[in-house]
PDB file with one MODEL, atoms N, CA, C and O in Angstrom:
MODEL        1
ATOM      1  N   MET A   1       0.825  -1.186   0.000  1.00  0.00           N
ATOM      2  CA  MET A   1       0.000   0.000   0.000  1.00  0.00           C
ATOM      3  C   MET A   1       0.871   1.251   0.000  1.00  0.00           C
ATOM      4  O   MET A   1       0.579   2.220  -0.701  1.00  0.00           O
ATOM      5  N   GLN A   2       1.933   1.223   0.785  1.00  0.00           N
ATOM      6  CA  GLN A   2       2.814   2.384   0.881  1.00  0.00           C
ATOM      7  C   GLN A   2       3.417   2.732  -0.480  1.00  0.00           C
ATOM      8  O   GLN A   2       3.548   3.910  -0.812  1.00  0.00           O
ATOM      9  N   GLN A   3       3.782   1.732  -1.261  1.00  0.00           N
ATOM     10  CA  GLN A   3       4.411   1.961  -2.559  1.00  0.00           C
ATOM     11  C   GLN A   3       3.443   2.583  -3.567  1.00  0.00           C
ATOM     12  O   GLN A   3       3.878   3.284  -4.481  1.00  0.00           O
ATOM     13  N   MET A   4       2.154   2.342  -3.417  1.00  0.00           N
ATOM     14  CA  MET A   4       1.164   2.829  -4.369  1.00  0.00           C
ATOM     15  C   MET A   4       0.577   4.190  -3.972  1.00  0.00           C
ATOM     16  O   MET A   4      -0.291   4.710  -4.672  1.00  0.00           O
ATOM     17  N   SER A   5       1.030   4.756  -2.886  1.00  0.00           N
ATOM     18  CA  SER A   5       0.407   5.962  -2.358  1.00  0.00           C
ATOM     19  C   SER A   5       1.409   7.091  -2.190  1.00  0.00           C
ATOM     20  O   SER A   5       2.615   6.866  -2.087  1.00  0.00           O
ATOM     21  N   ASP A   6       0.893   8.294  -2.165  1.00  0.00           N
ATOM     22  CA  ASP A   6       1.737   9.443  -1.848  1.00  0.00           C
ATOM     23  C   ASP A   6       1.585   9.830  -0.373  1.00  0.00           C
ATOM     24  O   ASP A   6       2.092  10.869   0.052  1.00  0.00           O
ATOM     25  N   HIS A   7       0.892   9.002   0.402  1.00  0.00           N
ATOM     26  CA  HIS A   7       0.696   9.225   1.836  1.00  0.00           C
ATOM     27  C   HIS A   7       1.604   8.295   2.635  1.00  0.00           C
ATOM     28  O   HIS A   7       1.969   7.216   2.168  1.00  0.00           O
ATOM     29  N   LYS A   8       1.961   8.720   3.832  1.00  0.00           N
ATOM     30  CA  LYS A   8       2.746   7.888   4.737  1.00  0.00           C
ATOM     31  C   LYS A   8       1.784   7.078   5.605  1.00  0.00           C
ATOM     32  O   LYS A   8       0.802   7.615   6.117  1.00  0.00           O
ATOM     33  N   TYR A   9       2.063   5.807   5.766  1.00  0.00           N
ATOM     34  CA  TYR A   9       1.232   4.939   6.590  1.00  0.00           C
ATOM     35  C   TYR A   9       2.027   4.447   7.785  1.00  0.00           C
ATOM     36  O   TYR A   9       3.219   4.161   7.672  1.00  0.00           O
ATOM     37  N   ASP A  10       1.367   4.349   8.926  1.00  0.00           N
ATOM     38  CA  ASP A  10       1.943   3.718  10.107  1.00  0.00           C
ATOM     39  C   ASP A  10       1.300   2.360  10.265  1.00  0.00           C
ATOM     40  O   ASP A  10       0.126   2.182   9.938  1.00  0.00           O
ATOM     41  N   LYS A  11       2.053   1.409  10.758  1.00  0.00           N
ATOM     42  CA  LYS A  11       1.546   0.050  10.923  1.00  0.00           C
ATOM     43  C   LYS A  11       1.218  -0.206  12.389  1.00  0.00           C
ATOM     44  O   LYS A  11       2.001   0.128  13.278  1.00  0.00           O
ATOM     45  N   LEU A  12       0.067  -0.795  12.630  1.00  0.00           N
ATOM     46  CA  LEU A  12      -0.354  -1.198  13.964  1.00  0.00           C
ATOM     47  C   LEU A  12      -0.639  -2.696  13.904  1.00  0.00           C
ATOM     48  O   LEU A  12      -1.483  -3.135  13.123  1.00  0.00           O
ATOM     49  N   THR A  13       0.048  -3.470  14.712  1.00  0.00           N
ATOM     50  CA  THR A  13      -0.115  -4.917  14.703  1.00  0.00           C
ATOM     51  C   THR A  13      -0.981  -5.343  15.877  1.00  0.00           C
ATOM     52  O   THR A  13      -0.715  -4.975  17.021  1.00  0.00           O
ATOM     53  N   VAL A  14      -2.014  -6.115  15.591  1.00  0.00           N
ATOM     54  CA  VAL A  14      -2.902  -6.644  16.637  1.00  0.00           C
ATOM     55  C   VAL A  14      -2.785  -8.167  16.652  1.00  0.00           C
ATOM     56  O   VAL A  14      -2.516  -8.771  15.613  1.00  0.00           O
ATOM     57  N   PRO A  15      -2.981  -8.797  17.810  1.00  0.00           N
ATOM     58  CA  PRO A  15      -2.794 -10.245  17.919  1.00  0.00           C
ATOM     59  C   PRO A  15      -3.847 -11.083  17.190  1.00  0.00           C
ATOM     60  O   PRO A  15      -3.587 -12.239  16.859  1.00  0.00           O
ATOM     61  N   ASP A  16      -5.013 -10.528  16.939  1.00  0.00           N
ATOM     62  CA  ASP A  16      -6.086 -11.274  16.269  1.00  0.00           C
ATOM     63  C   ASP A  16      -6.239 -10.752  14.843  1.00  0.00           C
ATOM     64  O   ASP A  16      -6.514  -9.568  14.644  1.00  0.00           O
ATOM     65  N   ASP A  17      -6.066 -11.615  13.857  1.00  0.00           N
ATOM     66  CA  ASP A  17      -6.153 -11.188  12.453  1.00  0.00           C
ATOM     67  C   ASP A  17      -7.471 -10.479  12.140  1.00  0.00           C
ATOM     68  O   ASP A  17      -7.468  -9.446  11.470  1.00  0.00           O
ATOM     69  N   LEU A  18      -8.583 -11.013  12.608  1.00  0.00           N
ATOM     70  CA  LEU A  18      -9.888 -10.426  12.289  1.00  0.00           C
ATOM     71  C   LEU A  18     -10.100  -9.066  12.948  1.00  0.00           C
ATOM     72  O   LEU A  18     -10.915  -8.270  12.480  1.00  0.00           O
ATOM     73  N   ALA A  19      -9.381  -8.800  14.017  1.00  0.00           N
ATOM     74  CA  ALA A  19      -9.496  -7.502  14.688  1.00  0.00           C
ATOM     75  C   ALA A  19      -8.836  -6.390  13.882  1.00  0.00           C
ATOM     76  O   ALA A  19      -9.066  -5.210  14.148  1.00  0.00           O
ATOM     77  N   ALA A  20      -8.023  -6.754  12.906  1.00  0.00           N
ATOM     78  CA  ALA A  20      -7.369  -5.747  12.060  1.00  0.00           C
ATOM     79  C   ALA A  20      -8.364  -5.089  11.117  1.00  0.00           C
ATOM     80  O   ALA A  20      -8.044  -4.073  10.498  1.00  0.00           O
ATOM     81  N   ASN A  21      -9.556  -5.643  10.996  1.00  0.00           N
ATOM     82  CA  ASN A  21     -10.577  -5.059  10.135  1.00  0.00           C
ATOM     83  C   ASN A  21     -11.208  -3.891  10.883  1.00  0.00           C
ATOM     84  O   ASN A  21     -12.140  -4.067  11.668  1.00  0.00           O
ATOM     85  N   CYS A  22     -10.688  -2.709  10.628  1.00  0.00           N
ATOM     86  CA  CYS A  22     -11.190  -1.505  11.289  1.00  0.00           C
ATOM     87  C   CYS A  22     -11.234  -0.375  10.264  1.00  0.00           C
ATOM     88  O   CYS A  22     -10.732  -0.515   9.149  1.00  0.00           O
ATOM     89  N   VAL A  23     -11.829   0.727  10.649  1.00  0.00           N
ATOM     90  CA  VAL A  23     -11.975   1.865   9.745  1.00  0.00           C
ATOM     91  C   VAL A  23     -11.360   3.099  10.409  1.00  0.00           C
ATOM     92  O   VAL A  23     -11.733   3.473  11.520  1.00  0.00           O
ATOM     93  N   TYR A  24     -10.415   3.720   9.707  1.00  0.00           N
ATOM     94  CA  TYR A  24      -9.774   4.951  10.171  1.00  0.00           C
ATOM     95  C   TYR A  24     -10.354   6.131   9.402  1.00  0.00           C
ATOM     96  O   TYR A  24     -10.536   6.066   8.186  1.00  0.00           O
ATOM     97  N   MET A  25     -10.640   7.200  10.117  1.00  0.00           N
ATOM     98  CA  MET A  25     -11.134   8.420   9.484  1.00  0.00           C
ATOM     99  C   MET A  25     -10.395   9.615  10.076  1.00  0.00           C
ATOM    100  O   MET A  25     -10.105   9.647  11.272  1.00  0.00           O
ATOM    101  N   ASN A  26     -10.097  10.580   9.241  1.00  0.00           N
ATOM    102  CA  ASN A  26      -9.533  11.842   9.706  1.00  0.00           C
ATOM    103  C   ASN A  26     -10.608  12.896   9.473  1.00  0.00           C
ATOM    104  O   ASN A  26     -10.727  13.437   8.374  1.00  0.00           O
ATOM    105  N   LEU A  27     -11.390  13.186  10.509  1.00  0.00           N
ATOM    106  CA  LEU A  27     -12.544  14.065  10.392  1.00  0.00           C
ATOM    107  C   LEU A  27     -12.217  15.465  10.887  1.00  0.00           C
ATOM    108  O   LEU A  27     -11.665  15.633  11.975  1.00  0.00           O
ATOM    109  N   SER A  28     -12.553  16.457  10.097  1.00  0.00           N
ATOM    110  CA  SER A  28     -12.289  17.820  10.544  1.00  0.00           C
ATOM    111  C   SER A  28     -13.176  18.117  11.752  1.00  0.00           C
ATOM    112  O   SER A  28     -14.372  17.825  11.753  1.00  0.00           O
ATOM    113  N   GLY A  29     -12.576  18.690  12.752  1.00  0.00           N
ATOM    114  CA  GLY A  29     -13.285  18.985  13.984  1.00  0.00           C
ATOM    115  C   GLY A  29     -13.235  17.849  15.005  1.00  0.00           C
ATOM    116  O   GLY A  29     -13.441  18.075  16.197  1.00  0.00           O
ATOM    117  N   LYS A  30     -12.962  16.639  14.544  1.00  0.00           N
ATOM    118  CA  LYS A  30     -12.895  15.480  15.446  1.00  0.00           C
ATOM    119  C   LYS A  30     -11.493  14.881  15.491  1.00  0.00           C
ATOM    120  O   LYS A  30     -11.124  14.250  16.482  1.00  0.00           O
ATOM    121  N   GLY A  31     -10.717  15.068  14.444  1.00  0.00           N
ATOM    122  CA  GLY A  31      -9.366  14.518  14.400  1.00  0.00           C
ATOM    123  C   GLY A  31      -9.358  13.080  13.913  1.00  0.00           C
ATOM    124  O   GLY A  31     -10.159  12.684  13.067  1.00  0.00           O
ATOM    125  N   HIS A  32      -8.437  12.314  14.467  1.00  0.00           N
ATOM    126  CA  HIS A  32      -8.259  10.912  14.077  1.00  0.00           C
ATOM    127  C   HIS A  32      -9.283  10.039  14.790  1.00  0.00           C
ATOM    128  O   HIS A  32      -9.331  10.002  16.019  1.00  0.00           O
ATOM    129  N   VAL A  33     -10.099   9.340  14.012  1.00  0.00           N
ATOM    130  CA  VAL A  33     -11.163   8.496  14.562  1.00  0.00           C
ATOM    131  C   VAL A  33     -10.940   7.072  14.070  1.00  0.00           C
ATOM    132  O   VAL A  33     -10.661   6.860  12.890  1.00  0.00           O
ATOM    133  N   LEU A  34     -11.060   6.095  14.966  1.00  0.00           N
ATOM    134  CA  LEU A  34     -10.875   4.705  14.596  1.00  0.00           C
ATOM    135  C   LEU A  34     -12.058   3.871  15.082  1.00  0.00           C
ATOM    136  O   LEU A  34     -12.325   3.787  16.281  1.00  0.00           O
ATOM    137  N   LEU A  35     -12.757   3.260  14.133  1.00  0.00           N
ATOM    138  CA  LEU A  35     -13.806   2.280  14.456  1.00  0.00           C
ATOM    139  C   LEU A  35     -13.111   0.924  14.523  1.00  0.00           C
ATOM    140  O   LEU A  35     -12.432   0.529  13.576  1.00  0.00           O
ATOM    141  N   HIS A  36     -13.275   0.217  15.624  1.00  0.00           N
ATOM    142  CA  HIS A  36     -12.534  -1.031  15.814  1.00  0.00           C
ATOM    143  C   HIS A  36     -13.364  -2.043  16.599  1.00  0.00           C
ATOM    144  O   HIS A  36     -14.484  -1.752  17.020  1.00  0.00           O
ATOM    145  N   CYS A  37     -12.800  -3.234  16.789  1.00  0.00           N
ATOM    146  CA  CYS A  37     -13.501  -4.325  17.471  1.00  0.00           C
ATOM    147  C   CYS A  37     -13.785  -3.997  18.938  1.00  0.00           C
ATOM    148  O   CYS A  37     -13.179  -3.096  19.518  1.00  0.00           O
ATOM    149  N   THR A  38     -14.705  -4.737  19.514  1.00  0.00           N
ATOM    150  CA  THR A  38     -15.044  -4.554  20.927  1.00  0.00           C
ATOM    151  C   THR A  38     -14.127  -5.402  21.814  1.00  0.00           C
ATOM    152  O   THR A  38     -13.506  -6.359  21.352  1.00  0.00           O
ATOM    153  N   ALA A  39     -14.057  -5.034  23.080  1.00  0.00           N
ATOM    154  CA  ALA A  39     -13.255  -5.783  24.044  1.00  0.00           C
ATOM    155  C   ALA A  39     -13.819  -7.184  24.268  1.00  0.00           C
ATOM    156  O   ALA A  39     -13.071  -8.119  24.553  1.00  0.00           O
ATOM    157  N   GLU A  40     -15.132  -7.327  24.140  1.00  0.00           N
ATOM    158  CA  GLU A  40     -15.757  -8.640  24.347  1.00  0.00           C
ATOM    159  C   GLU A  40     -15.341  -9.635  23.267  1.00  0.00           C
ATOM    160  O   GLU A  40     -15.179 -10.822  23.549  1.00  0.00           O
ATOM    161  N   LYS A  41     -15.169  -9.167  22.045  1.00  0.00           N
ATOM    162  CA  LYS A  41     -14.845 -10.053  20.927  1.00  0.00           C
ATOM    163  C   LYS A  41     -13.352 -10.371  20.872  1.00  0.00           C
ATOM    164  O   LYS A  41     -12.971 -11.534  20.742  1.00  0.00           O
ATOM    165  N   TYR A  42     -12.519  -9.362  20.967  1.00  0.00           N
ATOM    166  CA  TYR A  42     -11.064  -9.532  20.874  1.00  0.00           C
ATOM    167  C   TYR A  42     -10.373  -8.720  21.970  1.00  0.00           C
ATOM    168  O   TYR A  42      -9.858  -7.635  21.698  1.00  0.00           O
ATOM    169  N   PRO A  43     -10.357  -9.227  23.199  1.00  0.00           N
ATOM    170  CA  PRO A  43      -9.808  -8.442  24.321  1.00  0.00           C
ATOM    171  C   PRO A  43      -8.332  -8.081  24.167  1.00  0.00           C
ATOM    172  O   PRO A  43      -7.930  -6.985  24.555  1.00  0.00           O
ATOM    173  N   ASP A  44      -7.521  -8.975  23.611  1.00  0.00           N
ATOM    174  CA  ASP A  44      -6.089  -8.673  23.470  1.00  0.00           C
ATOM    175  C   ASP A  44      -5.865  -7.574  22.431  1.00  0.00           C
ATOM    176  O   ASP A  44      -5.042  -6.682  22.639  1.00  0.00           O
ATOM    177  N   SER A  45      -6.579  -7.635  21.337  1.00  0.00           N
ATOM    178  CA  SER A  45      -6.455  -6.592  20.311  1.00  0.00           C
ATOM    179  C   SER A  45      -7.024  -5.274  20.805  1.00  0.00           C
ATOM    180  O   SER A  45      -6.484  -4.214  20.492  1.00  0.00           O
ATOM    181  N   PHE A  46      -8.099  -5.322  21.567  1.00  0.00           N
ATOM    182  CA  PHE A  46      -8.702  -4.109  22.128  1.00  0.00           C
ATOM    183  C   PHE A  46      -7.680  -3.352  22.974  1.00  0.00           C
ATOM    184  O   PHE A  46      -7.643  -2.122  22.952  1.00  0.00           O
ATOM    185  N   LYS A  47      -6.853  -4.083  23.717  1.00  0.00           N
ATOM    186  CA  LYS A  47      -5.816  -3.452  24.545  1.00  0.00           C
ATOM    187  C   LYS A  47      -4.811  -2.688  23.692  1.00  0.00           C
ATOM    188  O   LYS A  47      -4.304  -1.645  24.104  1.00  0.00           O
ATOM    189  N   VAL A  48      -4.524  -3.209  22.502  1.00  0.00           N
ATOM    190  CA  VAL A  48      -3.606  -2.516  21.587  1.00  0.00           C
ATOM    191  C   VAL A  48      -4.235  -1.210  21.113  1.00  0.00           C
ATOM    192  O   VAL A  48      -3.571  -0.174  21.087  1.00  0.00           O
ATOM    193  N   PHE A  49      -5.510  -1.257  20.739  1.00  0.00           N
ATOM    194  CA  PHE A  49      -6.193  -0.044  20.288  1.00  0.00           C
ATOM    195  C   PHE A  49      -6.246   1.015  21.390  1.00  0.00           C
ATOM    196  O   PHE A  49      -6.130   2.209  21.112  1.00  0.00           O
ATOM    197  N   GLU A  50      -6.418   0.584  22.628  1.00  0.00           N
ATOM    198  CA  GLU A  50      -6.499   1.530  23.754  1.00  0.00           C
ATOM    199  C   GLU A  50      -5.228   2.363  23.915  1.00  0.00           C
ATOM    200  O   GLU A  50      -5.268   3.437  24.515  1.00  0.00           O
ATOM    201  N   LYS A  51      -4.119   1.888  23.395  1.00  0.00           N
ATOM    202  CA  LYS A  51      -2.847   2.611  23.512  1.00  0.00           C
ATOM    203  C   LYS A  51      -2.756   3.797  22.548  1.00  0.00           C
ATOM    204  O   LYS A  51      -1.832   4.605  22.653  1.00  0.00           O
ATOM    205  N   LEU A  52      -3.691   3.909  21.622  1.00  0.00           N
ATOM    206  CA  LEU A  52      -3.693   5.017  20.660  1.00  0.00           C
ATOM    207  C   LEU A  52      -4.306   6.249  21.318  1.00  0.00           C
ATOM    208  O   LEU A  52      -5.507   6.489  21.196  1.00  0.00           O
ATOM    209  N   LYS A  53      -3.509   7.003  21.990  1.00  0.00           N
ATOM    210  CA  LYS A  53      -3.991   8.148  22.777  1.00  0.00           C
ATOM    211  C   LYS A  53      -4.404   9.338  21.922  1.00  0.00           C
ATOM    212  O   LYS A  53      -5.185  10.174  22.377  1.00  0.00           O
ATOM    213  N   ASP A  54      -3.901   9.437  20.694  1.00  0.00           N
ATOM    214  CA  ASP A  54      -4.212  10.584  19.838  1.00  0.00           C
ATOM    215  C   ASP A  54      -5.402  10.326  18.925  1.00  0.00           C
ATOM    216  O   ASP A  54      -5.613  11.066  17.964  1.00  0.00           O
ATOM    217  N   HIS A  55      -6.179   9.291  19.210  1.00  0.00           N
ATOM    218  CA  HIS A  55      -7.313   8.921  18.361  1.00  0.00           C
ATOM    219  C   HIS A  55      -8.603   8.869  19.169  1.00  0.00           C
ATOM    220  O   HIS A  55      -8.597   8.516  20.348  1.00  0.00           O
ATOM    221  N   MET A  56      -9.704   9.224  18.524  1.00  0.00           N
ATOM    222  CA  MET A  56     -11.007   8.980  19.115  1.00  0.00           C
ATOM    223  C   MET A  56     -11.334   7.523  18.779  1.00  0.00           C
ATOM    224  O   MET A  56     -11.460   7.170  17.606  1.00  0.00           O
ATOM    225  N   LEU A  57     -11.470   6.694  19.783  1.00  0.00           N
ATOM    226  CA  LEU A  57     -11.697   5.265  19.582  1.00  0.00           C
ATOM    227  C   LEU A  57     -13.173   4.932  19.753  1.00  0.00           C
ATOM    228  O   LEU A  57     -13.789   5.289  20.757  1.00  0.00           O
ATOM    229  N   ILE A  58     -13.732   4.248  18.764  1.00  0.00           N
ATOM    230  CA  ILE A  58     -15.137   3.866  18.810  1.00  0.00           C
ATOM    231  C   ILE A  58     -15.234   2.353  18.589  1.00  0.00           C
ATOM    232  O   ILE A  58     -15.130   1.883  17.456  1.00  0.00           O
ATOM    233  N   PRO A  59     -15.434   1.587  19.676  1.00  0.00           N
ATOM    234  CA  PRO A  59     -15.607   0.145  19.506  1.00  0.00           C
ATOM    235  C   PRO A  59     -16.958  -0.163  18.858  1.00  0.00           C
ATOM    236  O   PRO A  59     -17.982   0.402  19.243  1.00  0.00           O
ATOM    237  N   VAL A  60     -16.952  -1.052  17.882  1.00  0.00           N
ATOM    238  CA  VAL A  60     -18.163  -1.379  17.132  1.00  0.00           C
ATOM    239  C   VAL A  60     -18.339  -2.887  17.112  1.00  0.00           C
ATOM    240  O   VAL A  60     -17.406  -3.621  16.788  1.00  0.00           O
ATOM    241  N   SER A  61     -19.528  -3.350  17.455  1.00  0.00           N
ATOM    242  CA  SER A  61     -19.822  -4.779  17.391  1.00  0.00           C
ATOM    243  C   SER A  61     -20.053  -5.188  15.947  1.00  0.00           C
ATOM    244  O   SER A  61     -20.782  -4.530  15.205  1.00  0.00           O
ATOM    245  N   ASN A  62     -19.427  -6.270  15.570  1.00  0.00           N
ATOM    246  CA  ASN A  62     -19.546  -6.781  14.205  1.00  0.00           C
ATOM    247  C   ASN A  62     -20.279  -8.130  14.204  1.00  0.00           C
ATOM    248  O   ASN A  62     -20.248  -8.859  13.213  1.00  0.00           O
ATOM    249  N   GLN A  63     -20.918  -8.442  15.291  1.00  0.00           N
ATOM    250  CA  GLN A  63     -21.515  -9.758  15.495  1.00  0.00           C
ATOM    251  C   GLN A  63     -22.512 -10.156  14.408  1.00  0.00           C
ATOM    252  O   GLN A  63     -22.452 -11.279  13.909  1.00  0.00           O
ATOM    253  N   GLU A  64     -23.408  -9.279  14.038  1.00  0.00           N
ATOM    254  CA  GLU A  64     -24.420  -9.623  13.029  1.00  0.00           C
ATOM    255  C   GLU A  64     -23.821  -9.758  11.636  1.00  0.00           C
ATOM    256  O   GLU A  64     -24.216 -10.639  10.872  1.00  0.00           O
ATOM    257  N   LYS A  65     -22.878  -8.898  11.305  1.00  0.00           N
ATOM    258  CA  LYS A  65     -22.244  -8.976   9.986  1.00  0.00           C
ATOM    259  C   LYS A  65     -21.412 -10.242   9.842  1.00  0.00           C
ATOM    260  O   LYS A  65     -21.320 -10.800   8.748  1.00  0.00           O
ATOM    261  N   GLU A  66     -20.805 -10.704  10.933  1.00  0.00           N
ATOM    262  CA  GLU A  66     -19.993 -11.924  10.884  1.00  0.00           C
ATOM    263  C   GLU A  66     -20.826 -13.161  10.543  1.00  0.00           C
ATOM    264  O   GLU A  66     -20.294 -14.137  10.015  1.00  0.00           O
ATOM    265  N   LYS A  67     -22.110 -13.127  10.836  1.00  0.00           N
ATOM    266  CA  LYS A  67     -22.982 -14.263  10.536  1.00  0.00           C
ATOM    267  C   LYS A  67     -23.055 -14.541   9.037  1.00  0.00           C
ATOM    268  O   LYS A  67     -23.323 -15.668   8.620  1.00  0.00           O
ATOM    269  N   VAL A  68     -22.816 -13.513   8.235  1.00  0.00           N
ATOM    270  CA  VAL A  68     -22.849 -13.666   6.775  1.00  0.00           C
ATOM    271  C   VAL A  68     -21.469 -13.373   6.183  1.00  0.00           C
ATOM    272  O   VAL A  68     -21.357 -12.909   5.049  1.00  0.00           O
ATOM    273  N   ASP A  69     -20.419 -13.648   6.967  1.00  0.00           N
ATOM    274  CA  ASP A  69     -19.029 -13.432   6.554  1.00  0.00           C
ATOM    275  C   ASP A  69     -18.739 -11.987   6.183  1.00  0.00           C
ATOM    276  O   ASP A  69     -17.890 -11.722   5.331  1.00  0.00           O
ATOM    277  N   GLY A  70     -19.429 -11.063   6.808  1.00  0.00           N
ATOM    278  CA  GLY A  70     -19.195  -9.643   6.569  1.00  0.00           C
ATOM    279  C   GLY A  70     -18.217  -9.081   7.579  1.00  0.00           C
ATOM    280  O   GLY A  70     -17.947  -9.702   8.607  1.00  0.00           O
ATOM    281  N   ALA A  71     -17.694  -7.923   7.289  1.00  0.00           N
ATOM    282  CA  ALA A  71     -16.743  -7.270   8.179  1.00  0.00           C
ATOM    283  C   ALA A  71     -17.084  -5.784   8.281  1.00  0.00           C
ATOM    284  O   ALA A  71     -17.914  -5.271   7.530  1.00  0.00           O
ATOM    285  N   LEU A  72     -16.440  -5.115   9.208  1.00  0.00           N
ATOM    286  CA  LEU A  72     -16.696  -3.695   9.429  1.00  0.00           C
ATOM    287  C   LEU A  72     -16.463  -2.880   8.160  1.00  0.00           C
ATOM    288  O   LEU A  72     -17.230  -1.964   7.862  1.00  0.00           O
ATOM    289  N   THR A  73     -15.425  -3.203   7.423  1.00  0.00           N
ATOM    290  CA  THR A  73     -15.138  -2.444   6.204  1.00  0.00           C
ATOM    291  C   THR A  73     -16.153  -2.710   5.099  1.00  0.00           C
ATOM    292  O   THR A  73     -16.217  -1.951   4.132  1.00  0.00           O
ATOM    293  N   CYS A  74     -16.947  -3.770   5.219  1.00  0.00           N
ATOM    294  CA  CYS A  74     -18.016  -4.017   4.240  1.00  0.00           C
ATOM    295  C   CYS A  74     -19.084  -2.936   4.308  1.00  0.00           C
ATOM    296  O   CYS A  74     -19.860  -2.768   3.366  1.00  0.00           O
ATOM    297  N   CYS A  75     -19.130  -2.212   5.400  1.00  0.00           N
ATOM    298  CA  CYS A  75     -20.122  -1.151   5.582  1.00  0.00           C
ATOM    299  C   CYS A  75     -19.545   0.220   5.251  1.00  0.00           C
ATOM    300  O   CYS A  75     -20.129   1.244   5.608  1.00  0.00           O
ATOM    301  N   SER A  76     -18.402   0.245   4.569  1.00  0.00           N
ATOM    302  CA  SER A  76     -17.709   1.499   4.302  1.00  0.00           C
ATOM    303  C   SER A  76     -17.750   1.857   2.828  1.00  0.00           C
ATOM    304  O   SER A  76     -17.736   0.993   1.951  1.00  0.00           O
ATOM    305  N   VAL A  77     -17.800   3.144   2.588  1.00  0.00           N
ATOM    306  CA  VAL A  77     -17.647   3.677   1.241  1.00  0.00           C
ATOM    307  C   VAL A  77     -16.419   4.579   1.288  1.00  0.00           C
ATOM    308  O   VAL A  77     -16.402   5.570   2.019  1.00  0.00           O
ATOM    309  N   LEU A  78     -15.400   4.243   0.519  1.00  0.00           N
ATOM    310  CA  LEU A  78     -14.165   5.009   0.517  1.00  0.00           C
ATOM    311  C   LEU A  78     -14.200   6.028  -0.620  1.00  0.00           C
ATOM    312  O   LEU A  78     -14.502   5.695  -1.765  1.00  0.00           O
ATOM    313  N   ILE A  79     -13.887   7.264  -0.281  1.00  0.00           N
ATOM    314  CA  ILE A  79     -13.908   8.349  -1.259  1.00  0.00           C
ATOM    315  C   ILE A  79     -12.530   8.990  -1.295  1.00  0.00           C
ATOM    316  O   ILE A  79     -12.016   9.428  -0.266  1.00  0.00           O
ATOM    317  N   ASN A  80     -11.937   9.043  -2.466  1.00  0.00           N
ATOM    318  CA  ASN A  80     -10.644   9.679  -2.622  1.00  0.00           C
ATOM    319  C   ASN A  80     -10.897  11.112  -3.073  1.00  0.00           C
ATOM    320  O   ASN A  80     -11.167  11.365  -4.247  1.00  0.00           O
ATOM    321  N   LYS A  81     -10.810  12.026  -2.148  1.00  0.00           N
ATOM    322  CA  LYS A  81     -11.120  13.430  -2.425  1.00  0.00           C
ATOM    323  C   LYS A  81      -9.850  14.258  -2.287  1.00  0.00           C
ATOM    324  O   LYS A  81      -9.210  14.248  -1.236  1.00  0.00           O
ATOM    325  N   MET A  82      -9.494  14.958  -3.321  1.00  0.00           N
ATOM    326  CA  MET A  82      -8.322  15.817  -3.298  1.00  0.00           C
ATOM    327  C   MET A  82      -8.688  17.131  -2.612  1.00  0.00           C
ATOM    328  O   MET A  82      -9.693  17.754  -2.957  1.00  0.00           O
ATOM    329  N   ASN A  83      -7.892  17.546  -1.662  1.00  0.00           N
ATOM    330  CA  ASN A  83      -8.110  18.825  -0.984  1.00  0.00           C
ATOM    331  C   ASN A  83      -7.601  19.970  -1.847  1.00  0.00           C
ATOM    332  O   ASN A  83      -6.534  19.868  -2.452  1.00  0.00           O
ATOM    333  N   LYS A  84      -8.350  21.045  -1.905  1.00  0.00           N
ATOM    334  CA  LYS A  84      -7.894  22.235  -2.622  1.00  0.00           C
ATOM    335  C   LYS A  84      -7.004  23.047  -1.705  1.00  0.00           C
ATOM    336  O   LYS A  84      -7.337  23.269  -0.541  1.00  0.00           O
ATOM    337  N   ILE A  85      -5.889  23.483  -2.222  1.00  0.00           N
ATOM    338  CA  ILE A  85      -4.925  24.251  -1.409  1.00  0.00           C
ATOM    339  C   ILE A  85      -5.135  25.724  -1.636  1.00  0.00           C
ATOM    340  O   ILE A  85      -4.430  26.546  -1.050  1.00  0.00           O
TER     341      ILE A  85
ENDMDL
END
């Protein structure tokens, strides 16, 4: 991903592969926001997310989507919008 982008990416490693399915947003007025797994589903990965002090953390249950092999990012629409300078 880093090679295909003009943006710098930081890597965050979580112990549960499925917990890596999260959504990052940089919202004006709110800053860095991360939708991620709940502590009930992946407690070890949740502890890793809690260490992100510069982010607004929003735990989201994915229980119903998992029943049909869905993930948190399945509910996302990604828009590549160029900012005007």
